[in-house]
N, C-alpha and C positions, 0 to 999 in steps of 0.2 A: 518764477518758480513753477507756475502751472504749465507753462510751455515746456520747461525742462522735464517735468514729470511725464508729460504726454510723449515727449521724444523717447524717454527711457522706457516707457511702457510699450511703445510701438517697436522699439529695438528688441525688447524681450520677447514680444509676441512673434516677431519675425526673426527669431534667433538664428536659423540657418543662413538667411540672407545677411544678417549682421555679422556673423562669423566670417563668411566669405568676403564681405566688404572690408573687414579689418585686415584679413590676410592680404587682399589685393592692395590695400593702401600701404601696408607695411612693406610688401615686396616691391612696389613701385618706388617707395622712399629708399629702400636698401639698394636697389639697382640703379637709382637715378633716372628712371624712365620718364619720358614725357607722357602726358595723359593719353595721347594717341596710341601708344603701345598697349596701354591697359584696355582701351576700347577695342583694339584689334584682337586681343586675347578673348574678350567677350564674344566677338564675332565668330571666332573659331568654335564656340560652343553651339552655334546655330544648328549644325547637323545633329547633335545629340537632342536638342529640343524638338526639331522636326521629326526625328524618329520616334520620340516619346509621344508627341501629339498624333502622329500617324498610327501608332499602335493603339492609342485610345479610341481613335475614330473607327478603326477597322476591327476592333475586338468583338468576337461573336457575342450575341445576346446571352446564350447559355453560360458562357464562361464568365461574362460580367456578373450574372446573378450568383454564380457559384463562388466568385472571389469578392463579391460585394463592391464591384467597381462602379455601381450606380447606373441607373437607367436614364432614358431620354434620347432625344434625337442626337445625331452626331455633332451638330454645331453646339448643342447645349452641353454635351460632354466635354467638348474642347474648351468652352468658356469656363466651366466649373472645374476643370482639371487642376489648376493651381490650388484652389481652395481645398479640394478633396485630397490632394497630396499633402497639404499643410495639416489637415485634420488627421490623416492617416499617420503622419509622423508623430503627432502627440499621442495618438493611441498606442502606437508601437513603443514609444518611450515609457508610457505608463505601464505597459506589460513587461518592461525590462528588455527590450530588443533595440539597443541604440544603433547597431550596424544596419539593421533592416530599416530603421527610421531614416538614417542618412541616405540610404539607397532610394527610398521612396520619395524624398524631397529633393534629391540632387539635381534632377533635370530642370526644374524651374528656379531653384535657389542659386545654383552656381552662376549662370549668366547674369541674373539680376544682381547678385552680390558683387560680381566683378564690375558691372556698370556703375553700381552705387559707389564702390571703392574708387573707381576712376573719376567719378564726379567730385567726390570729396577731395581727391588728390589734386584735381584741377583747381578747385576752389582754394585749397591750401597754397598752391603755387601762386595763384593770382593775388592772394592776400599778402604773401611775402614779397612778391614783385612790386606791389604798389606801396609797401610800407605800412599796410593796415593790420598786419598780423604780428604775432609775437608778444612776449611779455615785457621786453626791454628794448631800448633803441638799437642795441647791437644784434637783435634777433634776426632781421632780414639778411644782414651780411654774413652772420654765422651760418644761417640756413643755406645760403648760396655756396659758401665755401665747403660745407659738408656735402652738398649735392655734387659739387665738382669732384670731390674725392671719390664718391660713390660711382660717378659716371666714368672716371678714369679707371677704376678697378674693374668695372664691367667691360670696358673696351680692351683692357689688357688680358682679361680672361678669354675674350673672344679671339684675340690674336694668338694666344697660347694653344688654343684648340687646333689640332692638326687638321688641315683641309678645310677650315672654316671660311677662309678668305682666299679664293682663287684669284689669279691675276685678272681674268676676264669673267664678267657675269654672263648669265644666259642671254641677255640682250646685247652683248658685245661691248658693254661699258668697261672701262678700266677701273678696277677696284684698287684704291690706294691704301685703305686701312679700315680700322674700326672707328665708327663715329662716336665722339664723346658728347658733343652738344651742338645743336643746330639752332640758328635764329634766322627766320625768314627763308630757310631752306627746308626741303622735305626731310623729316627725321626718319632714320632707319638704323639698322644694326651696322651696316657697312657704309662706307663713304666711297661712292663711285662717280666718275665723270664720263660723259660721252666722248667717243673718239674725236668728234668734231672740235672739242675744246682743245685737244692737243694739237690740232691743226690750225690753231689760232695763236696769237702772240700771248706769252705768259711771262710772269716775273716771279722769281724766287728770292726771298730775302731771309737770311739767317746767319747768326754768328757762328764762329768756329766751334765744332763739337756739339751742335744741336741736332744732328741727324740730317743735315742737308744732302749729303751724298746718298744716304739711304733713300730719301725721297726722290732724288733725281734718278737713281737706278730703277726705282719702281715705275716712274713715269716713262722712262726710256723703254723699259721692257714692255710696258703696256702699249706704248705706241707701236712697237715692232710686232707684238703678237696680234693686236687688233688690225693693224694694217695688212699683215700677211693673211689673216682670216678673210678680210674684205677682198684682197687680191685673188685668193683661191676661189672665192665665190663669184668672181667676175664683176664685183661692184666697186672696184677701186684700182688704183695703180699700185705698183710695188713700192713699199716704204723705203726711205733712205734716211738714216740717222747720221748726223755729223755733229761731233762734239769738239768744241775748242776749249781745252783745259789750259787756261792762261796762267796757272800758277807754276807748273813745271816741277822738276825735281823727282826724287824717289817716290814721294807720296802720290804724285800724279800717275806714275807708271804702275803703282800698286792698284790704284783705282781703275786704270785701264785694263789690267788683268782681270779684276773683278767684273768690270763691265762686259768683257768678252765672254766670261762664263755665264753671266746672267742673260745676255742676249742670245747665247747659244741655246739655252733652255727655252727662250721665247720663240725660237724658230729661225734665227738669223743664220744664214749659211756661212758667212765669214765676216770677221771684224778686223779691219786694218788699223794698225797702230802707226801713226805718222809722227815723226820721221824715222822711228827706230826700225820698223820692219817694212815699210812701204813708202813710196815716193809719189809725188804729183808733179806733173810737168806744167810749169807756167807758160811754156812756149806753145802749148796747145791752143791758147787763146787766139782769136782772129786779130789781125794787125791793129785795127782801131782800138780794141779793148786792151791789147798788149801795150800799146803806147801809154794809155791812161794808167794802167796798173804799174808800169815801170816808173812813171813819174810820181805816183803815189807812194812808192817804196822809199823815195828820197824825201827827207824833210826839208822844206824850203822856208826861206825867210819872208819877211813882209817889207813894205816900204820900198827902199832902193834896191833890195835884193830881188824884187819881182822881175827886174830886167833880166837877171841871170836865169830865172825860172823860164822865161820866154825863150831864151837862147837854148837852154837845155831841152825844152820841148821840141824846138825845131831840129836840133841835132839828133835826138832820139828818134824822131819821126823819119829822118833821112836814113838812119841805120835800120829801122824796121822795114821800111818800104823800099829797100834796095832792089834793084832790077833782078837780082838772083833769087828773090823770095825772102820771106821773113826768117829771122834766126831760129835755130832749132836747139840751142843750148846757150848757157852763159858764156862759154868760151867763144862760141860763134858771135855772140852779141858784142863781146869785148873786142874781138878782132875787127869788127866793123867800125868801132869808134876810133878810127884812124883816118886822118885827112887824105893820105895818099890812096888808101883802099877805097874809100868812098868816091874820091875824084875819078879814079880809073873806072869804077863800076858805072857811075852815072855818065861819064864821057862816052863809054861804049854804047850806051843807050841813047845818046844824043840829047841829053837833058842839060843844056848849057846853064840854065837858071840854077839848078841844083848844084852844079860845079862851082858857080860863083858864090853861093851861100857857104859851101864847104870851105872854100879858100878864105873867106872872110872870118869864119869861125874856127880856123885851124888851132889857134891858141886855146880856145874854150873847149875844144874836143879833148885835149889832154886832161883838163880838170874834170870833165864829165866822166872820162874813162877811169880816172883814179877813184872817183866817188862810187861808181858802180863796182869796181874791183873790190873795194873795201866792203861794200854791201854784200856781195855774193860770198866773200870770205866769211862774213859773220853768219849769213843765212845757212850755209852748208849746202848739202846736196838734196835736201828735202823737197825743194821746188825746182830742181834742175833736172836735166836729162843729158845723156852723153852722146846722143845721136838720134837719127830718125827712128820713130817708133818706140823709143825708150821713154820711161816715165809713165806712171799710171794715171787713172782718172777716177772720178767718184763713182763711175759705173762698175768698177771692179769688185765692189763689196756691198753688203747690205748696211754696214755701219762703218764709220770712220771715227777713230778717236785720235785727235790731233793734240800733241803735247807741245805747248809753247812755254818757253822758259821766261815767263813774265816776272818771276822773282829775281832771278840772277841777271838777266839782260832784258831790260824793259824795251829798249829801242828795237831790238831784234824781234821780240814778241809782237810789238806793234806793227812792224813791217810784215811779219808772217801772217798776222790776222787780216791785214788788208789784202794780201795776195790770196789767201784761202777763201775769203768771202767773195772776191772777184771771180775766182775759179768756180765756186759753187753757184754764183749767180749766172755764169755762162752755162753751166751744166743744167740749171733749172729751166733754161729756155727750151730745152728739148721736150719738156712736158710729159715725160714718161715715168716720173717718180713722184711720190708724195714725200716731200722733204721736210724734216724737222732739224733746224740748226739750233744747237744748244751752246751758249757761251758761258762757261763757268769761270768764276772769279773775274768778272768783267772789268773790275776797277783797274786791273793791270794793263789793259789796252784801251781804256775809255778815252784817253787823250786824243788818239789819232783814229779812233773808230767810233764816231758818235752813234749811239745805239738808236736814237730816234730816226736818223737817216737810214740806218739799216732796217728799221721797221717799215719805213715808207717804201724802201726799195724792195723788201721781201714781199710786201703786200701786192705790189704790181707783178711780181714774178710767181706768186702763188705758193710760196714756201712760208713756213711758220718759224718764228724765232722765240727761243726760250732763254731768258737772261737770268743769271743768278749772281748775287752779290752778298757780301757779308753785312751790309748796312744800307740804309737809304742813301747815304752820301756816295756809296760805291756805284750807283746806277749811272751817274753822269757827272760831268764837271761842274755844271751850274744847276741851280734849283729849278730854273725854267725847263731845262732838258729832263730833269728827273720827273717833274710833273707830267711832261709830255709822254715819257716812256710809260709811266704807270697808268695814265689815262687811256692809252691805246692798247692796253693788255686785255683784249676781248676774251681770252681764254681764262682769265682770273689771275689772282695774285696769291702766291703761297707764302705765308708769313710764319717763320719759326721764331724762336726767342731772339729778340733784338732790343737794344736799349731805347730805340726811338721808333715806336710804331704809330705815332700820332699822324704823320702824313697819310699812311694807308687807312687809318681810322677815319680820317676826313673824307677820303675817297669812298669809303663804304657807306657814308651817309648816316641819316638818323631814322629812327622809328618812333611811332606814337607811344607815349607812356603816360602813366597816371601817377602823380605825386600826392602823397597823403601826409598831412600834418596832424599830429595828435598831442594832447596835453597829458601831463603826468597827474595821476590821482594822488596828490600829496607826495609822500615818500615811498609809495607803493609802485605798482606796475602802471602800464598805460591805462588811460581812461577810454571809454567808448566814444567820446565826442572828439570831433576834429573836422578838418576841411580837406577836400580833394580838388585838384584841378588838372586838366589835361595839358600835356606838354610833349616835348621830344627828348629822346636820349640817343646817344651814339649806338649804332648797330654793333660796332666792334669795341670791346673793352680793352683799352691799351694796357691797363695794369695786369689783366689776365694774360696778355701776350708776354709781358715781361717775366711772368712766373712759369712759363711753359717749361716742361721737363724735356729731356733728350728724347727725340722721336715723336714729339707732339707738334702739330702744325695747325695753323689756322688758314682756311681756304676762303678767300673773299671773292664773291662773284655776284654781280648785279644786285647790290644793296642787300645781300645776304651773307651770312657767315656760318661756316661749319668747322668745328674743332674736331680733330681726329688723331688717332694713334697710328703711326705708319707701320705697316706690315713689312718686315725686313725680308728681302729676297736673298736666297743663298744659291749660288750656282755651283755645279760640279766642276771639278778640276779639268781644265783643258790642257791638251798636249802642247804647251807653248815652248817647251824646252828644245824643240827640234828646229826652231827658226834660226836664221842667220843673226849673228850678234850685231848690235848697233855700232856704228863707227864713231870716230871722234868728230871734232868740229868740222873737219873738212869733208867728212862723209866718205872716206876711202873704202870703208868696209860695208857701207850700206849697199843694198842691191836695188838699182833702178830697173825699170823694165815694165812692160805691160803684163801684170799678173793675170788679167782677165783672159788674154790670149793664151797664156801658158796653161791656165786652169781649164780653158775650153778644150785644149788639145788632150789633156789628161782625162777630162770628164765631158764628153760631147753633150750629154743630156743633163749635166749637173750631177753632183754627188748623190742626190736622193731622188732621181727620176727626172722626167721631162721638165718639170717646173722647178726642181731643186728645193722643194718645200719639205721641211720636217714637221712633225706634229708639234702643236703649240705647247704641249706640256713637257716635251723632251723625253724620248723613250730611252730605256736602259740600254738598248742595243745600238745606239747611234755611234758613229765614229767621232773621235774627239775633234774639236775645232782646232785648227792650226793657224799660224800666221799666214797672211795672204800669199806671200811668195813661196812659202813652204808647201802649200797645197799642191802646186804643180810639180813639185819635185825637180825643178830646174835649177836649183841653187846648190852648189857644192858646199858642204858643211865642214867645219873645222872642229874637231873634238880634242879637248886638252888631254895630254898624257902626263906621265910622271915628271918628265923634265920641264914641264911648263910650256912646251911647244905643241903646236897643233898638228894633227894628222888629217890632211884634206880628204874629203870624200868618205870618211869612215862613218859608220852608223852611230847613233847616239848611244851613250854608255848604258842606258836602261830606261825603262818606262818612268814617267814622272810620278813623284810621290803624291798620294792623295792629300787634299787640303783638309786636314782634320779640324782646323779651326772653324770652318763653316759648320761642320756637324756639331761641334761643341756649342757654337752660338745658337743653333736651332734647338738644342736640348736644354741649355742652361741660361739662355737669354742672350739678347743681341749686345754687341759691343757698342761703345759710344762712338757717335759719328756716323 
């Protein structure tokens, strides 16, 4: 009782400090702030305190005597300044001047009160975290749930403020969103990651409709903007983003359009949509890699079927290494899978051993030809070329969005994924780009594209791989491969709402904790007696991950966790209506050809100057981004008319309509997903 009376008396005597401390404690509780934020607010008061002390030390002696500021040496005046301010406050209050009293004591009372409030808030959090606080056993859990709601509200308010979260910070870090809660990571208002982490392997796990696409778009745009800034400053190579969307369908093409607009505002000159608007030539690979890739496109058996695999490899190698040079198209390759054609070609070069192998495998050549004919019929023209110099390469654009029909045709998507990764690996050998390969909905192609092998291969080539899946099981076919993929994600793991976060929680590790046991005081509240012991607790709370709302994500990196609210990116409408339409399965209406050469003829120095770089923020006077082959203007367009037939070469019927949905999302809230 005596101690309580002493505390109450001291609080009453230091009423200004007590009032500020209560306000600081309440504001930290209401906003869900960590104590570090409160102490940072007290540090911002230091200029006011220094100015107040400087004025006291430099005040002239005559003015001090006239205003009753007190005499003495300058150091004595500084030491006595808090007491004199406190005494002046009570005197002014006694004379009925509360405003003047508040001004007189504000300089020492405000920072001291904020520090005291922060200390009380830190003690309160510690008591609740260890289970030593609260009146009932449910108090710590209720306190944590209430703080989570306050922290989410603060993060959402920060996101809603226009211009509060730019894509890049001043230090060049990629700002993903507003921080909700951090554990063993540095706490701050925004959640930002260095560009180097995007250049390392990452994993994204989230169920459908949790905001995974919004997160990926933010990361892709941040990679492009930060990479272009480094490239313009001469401290890095030009970035290249390659996305493999393994789901396919209309939804993937809608995401592709949204990706193009977002990357345009991030500074990308062009975004190619494969295979609808641009093609890649598989025949640009060197002969040794071409043989390996062609064999990988065909699914082989095991056991006794391994003999036919060896026969196929020998025959494909003969077709690729023919004396006339490697094939330049699928039609050229299929023509070579003929025993008479190969025999004549190798006989003219004097290779009798090859002629003998061809004659012994004449019957097998027909089977190999049938299998490759069926394969190219299903693959379409996206990986083919019609002649020398036709077909594009990854150097033609800053970003490639590749749509694989993994939902409708799994086998075709698996073959396309193998071919595209081989093409990208060959392009990475040039060493002139900083490449980020993103595989979305990886489970569709996981059977024939083991991601851990892709990780190992990418590490040796210097490119980063970002894999996203809807669940932990979607990362790989076996549990051992899943652990290998997650353990090698040096750039971190992004975890949205998912029903099974326990494997990622195990990877995040444990932290020191204090467990307190207390006894009940009869039928009343907790008693003051109990026991405490040190232990460990998981860094990542799996139950909290299961309760995440749309747009909330948990970032796991090096035994630390940060929960954040994603800031949605909205891109302006791009002029995509003027591109050539995608063809059917056979690709008759697709436009092959080197878009880079055509674009170089139209824009010798690039569309925006010698380096072709736009501003990272996207200026209002920029020209709209168009499909890759439409930039050069080398493609004849077909415009529908009243009769349903096309009029070749005619201009488009009108400018594209603005995307009003993006404006509405920005004004009234983001859509789900």
